[in-house]
Steps between C-alpha positions, in 0.01 A plus 500: 500500500260208500350360180122548469317322216159639403308240299273738305417859423416711807457877548828687461473660845550160663802423283654836584453431869677163469781644285596753766645215707537196276575364153167439329445259211143565383321323216376761253378281216158551343370168629566279799850374561559141385569236761846434356593868505368541852705207632808645333450850638434402861838329533688682775206720598464623857137599443224418253211740445238275337176549314216252544560376146831339606524173689738528795571139588786283625657489153521878482618540859779251437590671172536827691736348754547494879559877524134576408340679794158620390223444247271804487177433311329798335157365595295427807444139393803275500385168358781539243757466780602175669509654845610180683794470257597859582473436873705183475782698337479791741359733234246762604191524279294820501189634328306826458181491711288804568605723213269336246197455725286787375585456131410130509178568690411755230541234231301248704210737533536607138458136398198468727339791315608368160351159568178603673420788264622322182734785410733281294209371294379853440838626387551202267159563348581865427841417351355223283296754305177308554177692507352546846214686660420588860222293648360407841656154483819586311818357665340481842748442779478467875513776762729477804302689762373265769691205353762291682871501416690192612873559541734202505818617672442804722848652499578854401368473144189314611428765760555782249259330259248464781518874571412573139215251514363655819494839325282337233257375765610136502500259793834330573581143596850359494698180530851524637749297700449729798263766629572854391538786749162539676506877436542440125229234501267747673591778256421277203212312660689189390410152623741206488357177355627172360557475126192284441272760657675786321443337161135430580405851617719730287381688195862579413802293607838678486824307548788660693672201659865407441577217259654175622429127524198557724339752264577331167161465325331620817214594269412205278189330366365414844538854633355658186196275529459618860474865391173670406417487130471881520845543661827634361860390563796740494870411527785749547717266709666218304363310202536139619272566797222439244463192283456689170354205313233459768432874495456501123246219531315676783479824303395331178228301676395804704568328831619848603412830336845630419863553596782753493860384478827692527717189541508165325591141571769472232578866451526653245296225334127518566278192484341509150160422648506833684594695187181384329267632770333837539427468872861528616714816517867431431788741570876426477628501861452874560447484878803713589532674164520866593814711467488584869451143617759333278755765602422444868535124454839532334621748762397267783682212328808724479465584871475129583814432298706785645401414856621141472822592319571751779449232763156616611151349514301582183171692529297208364660160559321178404721249684 
């Protein structure tokens, strides 16, 4: 039996699936595994099932040893994995695309509604115990019908978010490395534009691009200045795509109207400037946080692991 190390808590169904064929060493602590403990546990592992909170780099791959065959990330993003280091060592890296598309799109659109309709502000007001009274100008937000949603990164999650926006009567523009399927573009009425144009014309900008060197601080002071002062920014992709300090300044100075964030630049730390502001909705990385989705992610990671250990191609390889 091969040794499979699971770096964090995952649904039991996935562990049971792995245990039917292999020896599983799964971290079950209340918090994240320490780096020292992780390096100790991976020694001699044939497979590592990783969470996005763990850094899978050359040090860890070497600590595991030359018998390591696969790193299966329980996430669609894989910026926590040094993929070239895996490839250099002949290790297959895999992820979990597809299964979290709808759940993440739900959160993205939920944040759009929270930001544009000031739902977070309203709930905080009620919970604070302050007196309030309905009025014609009380907590006025912005409607979505007839407005333009700009999607940065038109993959599966971006397309699913666009479908929700279309149902709300929004126009869609997108920026992506390549054109989407013409049939999907026609269905959504989506038009491909460059980022500069997208920022200038969008009433809501929603980020769905992968994170890497080319998208680090893709949205900074210059891009925020290019947006409408009535526009909103939403991020359910990866935190460092936005320069949080620049965003805090833009929100405080009302360069844009508001924002909704599910991910953060130095997660779980949030820039203190954002915490002080009312015009930003903040949620703790809940994009895939449904029972059904997290179970599906873990099961796909198990399938990726078992396939490689059995000498087969995994369902979702990265390299």
